[in-house]
N, C-alpha and C positions, 0 to 999 in steps of 0.2 A: 164361721170360725174366724177369729182374728188373733193377732199377736201384738205384743207391745215392743216399741222401740223408744229410745231416749234421744232427744235432740236438744241442741242449744240454740236459742233464738234471742234476738235483741229484746230487752224488756219492753220497749215501745211496741214491738210487734205483738208480744204476748198481751199487753193491755188492749190493743185493738182487737185481737182475737177474742179475748174475754168479753169485751163490750158487744161484739157482733154475736157471739154465742148467746149472750143474755137477751138481747133485743129480738133475736129470732127464735128463742126457745130451743136452741140446738146445742149440742156439745162442742167444745173446742176440738175434740177428737174428730167429729164429723167434718168440720171445715178443713183441718189439716189433712185428713185422709182424702177428702174430695180434691183439694188443691194438688196433693201429691199425685193422685191418679191422673189429673189433667196434664201435669207436667210430664209424667212418664209417657203418656200417650203421644204428646207432641214430640218429645225427644226421640222416642222409638220410631215414629213416622219419619222424622227428619233424617235420622241415621240410616234408616232403610232406603229412603230416596237417594241419599248421597251414595250409598253402596251400589244401588241399581244404576245410577248415572255413571259412576266410575266403571262399572262393568261394561256399559254401552260404549263408553269412550275408549276402553281398552280393546274393543273388538277390531279385527282387521277391516279396513275400509271406512272407519269412522271419519266423519267430516266435521270440521270445526269452523267457527267464524273467528278471525283474529281479534284479540282483545282491543286493539287500537280501533278497529272498525266499530265495535260495540260502543267504545268510549265516545267516538265522534258522534255516533247516532244519539246516544243518551244526552250529550251536551246540547244537541239541537232541539230537544224536547221543549215545547212551550214557546219556541221562537217562530217568527213569521215564516222562515224558510226551514221548517222542520224536515229533517231527512227521512227517507223511507228506511225501514229496517234493512240491515245488510243481509245478503243471502249467503247461505252456507255453501262453501266452495269445495 
């Protein structure tokens, strides 16, 4: 079972979608539905992970690495004296 929604898209995107549907012998609806499903899965996963990490960070005794330590480490990447990852304190 499916339902219908209406969206507004750039005419250039619609042209590309029509061409893709034609050369693959699929409907535009198939591609829009498939793309939307992928975006939803990715966004739901990302939001879930953010919430999980915030919950961990809010627990008593949570340990953190100072932002400055991470920044110094990242800036050393690819250099001859690349630093070791900072430890959580």
